[in-house]
VEXVODREN-796962 format. One record per residue (C-alpha): residue in three letters; chain; z, x, y. Coordinates in nm, 3 decimals, decimal comma, always signed. Example, Ala and Ser with C-alpha at 12.3 -4.5 7.8 and 13.67 -1.06 7.14 Angstrom:
2
PT  ALA  A  +0,780  +1,230  -0,450
PT  SER  A  +0,714  +1,367  -0,106
This chain:
263
PT  UNK  A  +4,651  +12,821  +5,703
PT  UNK  A  +4,908  +12,784  +5,982
PT  UNK  A  +4,803  +12,913  +6,323
PT  UNK  A  +5,012  +12,964  +6,634
PT  UNK  A  +4,817  +12,906  +6,956
PT  UNK  A  +5,008  +13,079  +7,237
PT  UNK  A  +4,894  +12,936  +7,570
PT  UNK  A  +5,044  +13,146  +7,849
PT  UNK  A  +5,062  +13,172  +8,225
PT  UNK  A  +4,962  +13,535  +8,268
PT  UNK  A  +5,142  +13,748  +8,526
PT  UNK  A  +4,865  +13,922  +8,720
PT  UNK  A  +4,824  +14,285  +8,611
PT  UNK  A  +5,185  +14,311  +8,491
PT  UNK  A  +5,182  +14,416  +8,128
PT  UNK  A  +5,558  +14,440  +8,081
PT  UNK  A  +5,625  +14,090  +8,218
PT  UNK  A  +5,352  +13,942  +8,002
PT  UNK  A  +5,475  +14,107  +7,685
PT  UNK  A  +5,832  +14,001  +7,755
PT  UNK  A  +5,713  +13,647  +7,819
PT  UNK  A  +5,516  +13,631  +7,493
PT  UNK  A  +5,808  +13,772  +7,296
PT  UNK  A  +6,037  +13,513  +7,451
PT  UNK  A  +5,800  +13,229  +7,362
PT  UNK  A  +5,766  +13,353  +7,005
PT  UNK  A  +6,144  +13,390  +6,969
PT  UNK  A  +6,189  +13,021  +7,050
PT  UNK  A  +5,958  +12,925  +6,765
PT  UNK  A  +6,132  +12,912  +6,427
PT  UNK  A  +5,819  +12,848  +6,219
PT  UNK  A  +5,634  +13,138  +6,056
PT  UNK  A  +5,258  +13,125  +6,098
PT  UNK  A  +4,978  +13,324  +5,940
PT  UNK  A  +4,791  +13,389  +6,265
PT  UNK  A  +4,922  +13,417  +6,620
PT  UNK  A  +4,649  +13,399  +6,884
PT  UNK  A  +4,698  +13,501  +7,248
PT  UNK  A  +4,452  +13,462  +7,538
PT  UNK  A  +4,198  +13,724  +7,643
PT  UNK  A  +4,358  +14,024  +7,820
PT  UNK  A  +4,695  +13,857  +7,767
PT  UNK  A  +4,889  +14,149  +7,915
PT  UNK  A  +4,699  +14,191  +8,245
PT  UNK  A  +4,482  +13,889  +8,311
PT  UNK  A  +4,106  +13,926  +8,356
PT  UNK  A  +4,129  +14,241  +8,563
PT  UNK  A  +3,831  +14,420  +8,713
PT  UNK  A  +4,046  +14,727  +8,776
PT  UNK  A  +4,037  +14,895  +8,435
PT  UNK  A  +4,075  +15,232  +8,604
PT  UNK  A  +4,432  +15,124  +8,688
PT  UNK  A  +4,526  +14,883  +8,409
PT  UNK  A  +4,326  +14,968  +8,097
PT  UNK  A  +4,524  +15,148  +7,827
PT  UNK  A  +4,410  +15,432  +7,607
PT  UNK  A  +4,304  +15,303  +7,267
PT  UNK  A  +4,596  +15,254  +7,026
PT  UNK  A  +4,873  +15,319  +7,276
PT  UNK  A  +5,132  +15,105  +7,453
PT  UNK  A  +5,028  +14,739  +7,407
PT  UNK  A  +4,864  +14,813  +7,074
PT  UNK  A  +5,193  +14,957  +6,949
PT  UNK  A  +5,379  +14,657  +7,090
PT  UNK  A  +5,151  +14,421  +6,897
PT  UNK  A  +5,207  +14,616  +6,577
PT  UNK  A  +5,584  +14,591  +6,622
PT  UNK  A  +5,567  +14,219  +6,702
PT  UNK  A  +5,348  +14,151  +6,398
PT  UNK  A  +5,621  +14,292  +6,176
PT  UNK  A  +5,902  +14,126  +6,370
PT  UNK  A  +5,747  +13,780  +6,346
PT  UNK  A  +5,566  +13,834  +6,014
PT  UNK  A  +5,229  +13,730  +6,152
PT  UNK  A  +4,884  +13,861  +6,238
PT  UNK  A  +4,803  +13,893  +6,609
PT  UNK  A  +4,466  +13,824  +6,767
PT  UNK  A  +4,409  +13,898  +7,137
PT  UNK  A  +4,217  +14,130  +7,368
PT  UNK  A  +4,326  +14,423  +7,583
PT  UNK  A  +4,148  +14,621  +7,855
PT  UNK  A  +4,099  +14,947  +7,665
PT  UNK  A  +3,983  +15,296  +7,754
PT  UNK  A  +3,809  +15,512  +7,495
PT  UNK  A  +3,576  +15,810  +7,536
PT  UNK  A  +3,567  +15,764  +7,915
PT  UNK  A  +3,447  +15,402  +7,880
PT  UNK  A  +3,634  +15,076  +7,935
PT  UNK  A  +3,611  +14,789  +7,687
PT  UNK  A  +3,738  +14,434  +7,670
PT  UNK  A  +3,857  +14,496  +7,316
PT  UNK  A  +3,980  +14,232  +7,073
PT  UNK  A  +4,262  +14,350  +6,849
PT  UNK  A  +4,330  +14,197  +6,506
PT  UNK  A  +4,661  +14,343  +6,388
PT  UNK  A  +4,824  +14,243  +6,059
PT  UNK  A  +5,187  +14,299  +5,964
PT  UNK  A  +5,075  +14,521  +5,674
PT  UNK  A  +4,904  +14,764  +5,919
PT  UNK  A  +4,552  +14,645  +5,836
PT  UNK  A  +4,358  +14,607  +6,161
PT  UNK  A  +4,015  +14,533  +6,308
PT  UNK  A  +3,861  +14,561  +6,652
PT  UNK  A  +3,576  +14,393  +6,837
PT  UNK  A  +3,438  +14,490  +7,178
PT  UNK  A  +3,322  +14,194  +7,387
PT  UNK  A  +2,945  +14,173  +7,365
PT  UNK  A  +2,870  +13,944  +7,661
PT  UNK  A  +3,028  +14,068  +7,982
PT  UNK  A  +3,080  +13,805  +8,252
PT  UNK  A  +2,855  +13,930  +8,531
PT  UNK  A  +2,961  +13,653  +8,769
PT  UNK  A  +3,297  +13,834  +8,790
PT  UNK  A  +3,121  +14,175  +8,776
PT  UNK  A  +3,273  +14,250  +8,434
PT  UNK  A  +2,946  +14,423  +8,344
PT  UNK  A  +3,001  +14,671  +8,629
PT  UNK  A  +3,339  +14,788  +8,501
PT  UNK  A  +3,328  +14,750  +8,122
PT  UNK  A  +3,095  +14,862  +7,845
PT  UNK  A  +2,949  +14,594  +7,619
PT  UNK  A  +3,004  +14,606  +7,245
PT  UNK  A  +2,705  +14,609  +7,011
PT  UNK  A  +2,842  +14,474  +6,684
PT  UNK  A  +3,035  +14,172  +6,564
PT  UNK  A  +3,318  +14,163  +6,312
PT  UNK  A  +3,383  +13,924  +6,024
PT  UNK  A  +3,723  +13,958  +5,859
PT  UNK  A  +3,819  +13,852  +5,508
PT  UNK  A  +4,173  +13,724  +5,534
PT  UNK  A  +4,377  +13,523  +5,280
PT  UNK  A  +4,066  +13,366  +5,122
PT  UNK  A  +3,923  +13,285  +5,466
PT  UNK  A  +3,636  +13,459  +5,642
PT  UNK  A  +3,700  +13,477  +6,016
PT  UNK  A  +3,480  +13,581  +6,309
PT  UNK  A  +3,671  +13,658  +6,633
PT  UNK  A  +3,494  +13,653  +6,971
PT  UNK  A  +3,587  +13,667  +7,339
PT  UNK  A  +3,543  +13,406  +7,615
PT  UNK  A  +3,188  +13,438  +7,760
PT  UNK  A  +3,052  +13,504  +7,406
PT  UNK  A  +3,090  +13,127  +7,360
PT  UNK  A  +2,781  +13,061  +7,573
PT  UNK  A  +2,552  +13,256  +7,338
PT  UNK  A  +2,488  +13,056  +7,020
PT  UNK  A  +2,278  +13,323  +6,851
PT  UNK  A  +2,564  +13,574  +6,874
PT  UNK  A  +2,800  +13,311  +6,733
PT  UNK  A  +2,558  +13,190  +6,466
PT  UNK  A  +2,683  +13,149  +6,110
PT  UNK  A  +2,443  +13,260  +5,836
PT  UNK  A  +2,402  +13,082  +5,505
PT  UNK  A  +2,316  +13,292  +5,199
PT  UNK  A  +2,075  +13,095  +4,979
PT  UNK  A  +2,155  +13,320  +4,682
PT  UNK  A  +2,534  +13,288  +4,686
PT  UNK  A  +2,533  +12,946  +4,860
PT  UNK  A  +2,803  +13,076  +5,093
PT  UNK  A  +2,843  +13,079  +5,469
PT  UNK  A  +2,916  +13,412  +5,638
PT  UNK  A  +3,239  +13,283  +5,793
PT  UNK  A  +3,476  +12,984  +5,786
PT  UNK  A  +3,658  +13,014  +6,119
PT  UNK  A  +3,532  +13,110  +6,463
PT  UNK  A  +3,805  +13,230  +6,702
PT  UNK  A  +3,775  +13,259  +7,080
PT  UNK  A  +4,034  +13,421  +7,307
PT  UNK  A  +3,968  +13,342  +7,671
PT  UNK  A  +4,042  +13,341  +8,042
PT  UNK  A  +3,819  +13,039  +8,109
PT  UNK  A  +3,861  +12,878  +8,455
PT  UNK  A  +3,960  +12,515  +8,493
PT  UNK  A  +3,647  +12,435  +8,695
PT  UNK  A  +3,440  +12,493  +8,380
PT  UNK  A  +3,660  +12,297  +8,138
PT  UNK  A  +3,376  +12,055  +8,057
PT  UNK  A  +3,135  +12,321  +7,920
PT  UNK  A  +3,429  +12,501  +7,753
PT  UNK  A  +3,520  +12,198  +7,544
PT  UNK  A  +3,166  +12,085  +7,468
PT  UNK  A  +3,040  +12,431  +7,375
PT  UNK  A  +3,335  +12,475  +7,138
PT  UNK  A  +3,254  +12,143  +6,973
PT  UNK  A  +2,889  +12,244  +6,942
PT  UNK  A  +2,979  +12,577  +6,781
PT  UNK  A  +3,192  +12,399  +6,519
PT  UNK  A  +2,917  +12,151  +6,433
PT  UNK  A  +2,621  +12,390  +6,425
PT  UNK  A  +2,808  +12,656  +6,227
PT  UNK  A  +2,989  +12,412  +5,997
PT  UNK  A  +3,320  +12,586  +6,053
PT  UNK  A  +3,658  +12,552  +6,217
PT  UNK  A  +3,677  +12,670  +6,577
PT  UNK  A  +4,008  +12,793  +6,722
PT  UNK  A  +4,011  +12,869  +7,095
PT  UNK  A  +4,306  +12,993  +7,301
PT  UNK  A  +4,290  +13,000  +7,679
PT  UNK  A  +4,537  +13,090  +7,956
PT  UNK  A  +4,691  +12,873  +8,227
PT  UNK  A  +4,791  +12,950  +8,586
PT  UNK  A  +4,627  +13,102  +8,892
PT  UNK  A  +4,509  +13,463  +8,864
PT  UNK  A  +4,500  +13,735  +9,128
PT  UNK  A  +4,159  +13,617  +9,246
PT  UNK  A  +4,297  +13,267  +9,314
PT  UNK  A  +4,108  +13,124  +9,014
PT  UNK  A  +4,289  +12,838  +8,840
PT  UNK  A  +4,310  +12,808  +8,462
PT  UNK  A  +4,448  +12,501  +8,287
PT  UNK  A  +4,433  +12,609  +7,923
PT  UNK  A  +4,275  +12,335  +7,714
PT  UNK  A  +4,325  +12,544  +7,400
PT  UNK  A  +4,167  +12,364  +7,105
PT  UNK  A  +4,124  +12,353  +6,731
PT  UNK  A  +3,808  +12,176  +6,612
PT  UNK  A  +3,706  +12,090  +6,258
PT  UNK  A  +3,351  +12,135  +6,116
PT  UNK  A  +3,265  +11,774  +6,200
PT  UNK  A  +3,323  +11,859  +6,566
PT  UNK  A  +3,646  +11,659  +6,586
PT  UNK  A  +3,934  +11,796  +6,794
PT  UNK  A  +4,230  +11,816  +6,557
PT  UNK  A  +4,465  +11,998  +6,794
PT  UNK  A  +4,462  +12,011  +7,173
PT  UNK  A  +4,731  +12,182  +7,378
PT  UNK  A  +4,829  +11,980  +7,687
PT  UNK  A  +4,673  +12,112  +8,007
PT  UNK  A  +4,879  +12,348  +8,223
PT  UNK  A  +5,145  +12,375  +7,952
PT  UNK  A  +5,285  +12,708  +7,839
PT  UNK  A  +5,418  +12,758  +7,490
PT  UNK  A  +5,358  +12,807  +7,119
PT  UNK  A  +5,166  +12,532  +6,944
PT  UNK  A  +5,140  +12,528  +6,565
PT  UNK  A  +4,838  +12,383  +6,390
PT  UNK  A  +4,702  +12,399  +6,037
PT  UNK  A  +4,349  +12,420  +5,901
PT  UNK  A  +4,253  +12,321  +5,548
PT  UNK  A  +4,014  +12,518  +5,328
PT  UNK  A  +3,973  +12,228  +5,084
PT  UNK  A  +3,857  +12,001  +5,365
PT  UNK  A  +3,607  +12,262  +5,481
PT  UNK  A  +3,466  +12,316  +5,133
PT  UNK  A  +3,436  +11,944  +5,061
PT  UNK  A  +3,263  +11,879  +5,391
PT  UNK  A  +3,016  +12,160  +5,330
PT  UNK  A  +2,951  +12,025  +4,980
PT  UNK  A  +2,888  +11,666  +5,089
PT  UNK  A  +2,681  +11,766  +5,394
PT  UNK  A  +2,503  +12,089  +5,287
PT  UNK  A  +2,305  +12,170  +5,601
PT  UNK  A  +2,315  +12,538  +5,507
PT  UNK  A  +2,049  +12,475  +5,242
PT  UNK  A  +1,806  +12,388  +5,523
PT  UNK  A  +1,919  +12,653  +5,771
PT  UNK  A  +1,672  +12,898  +5,924
PT  UNK  A  +1,690  +13,258  +5,816
PT  UNK  A  +1,707  +13,500  +6,109
PT  UNK  A  +1,779  +13,854  +6,209
PT  UNK  A  +1,956  +13,954  +6,529
PT  UNK  A  +1,841  +14,266  +6,714
PT  UNK  A  +2,094  +14,425  +6,949
């Protein structure tokens, strides 16, 4: 499966500029990809002013993503500050060019930036069946919580719950070391591919981001790494046959602990 990692320098709280920038970057790329992944809150940056910049569910930026998915014949994955039923959510949007769509509200809100004071936490995760892959999309701070990310192995079917773990993020440069090492750990412990897309640039709170968007295979090896502080579209490919063979030759799922997660 071909994946387009779009690492962008986000214009602070300027949705129109960010959408124009993403469309320009995509227009320069001639290769069609199955998935196109943008950073967390790609259209505003990691804003703590949802009362000003959150959009009503399924309105402006949602419609823009639907149009772009058809224009570029791809599925978009990103998050948007969203208002619904008088609450604000950091909501991940999965939008396919055939109008199929899924949503996930960020479970773990980053209290160090007071995200928990302005947004409502989600209470359920989403696993998407897509072109013979099973994909679990998450958002930024979720990465630090291995139980929430945990892949389950079914001893009856001998199948893992998902094959790919996606993270969209606004992860600061100062914490690049845990970012990279936690992503590697998630790939190894869940025996899956991990695809993580982060922003670059300095946000409105003077916090620097350098990207370090990554694709990691189930052995924990980095197979694609976008250069730091570089904006653009970066195409990578993941291989189902490789994943299946690795799981077959190293079947840790057969010894995995059964568990139940209580919200």
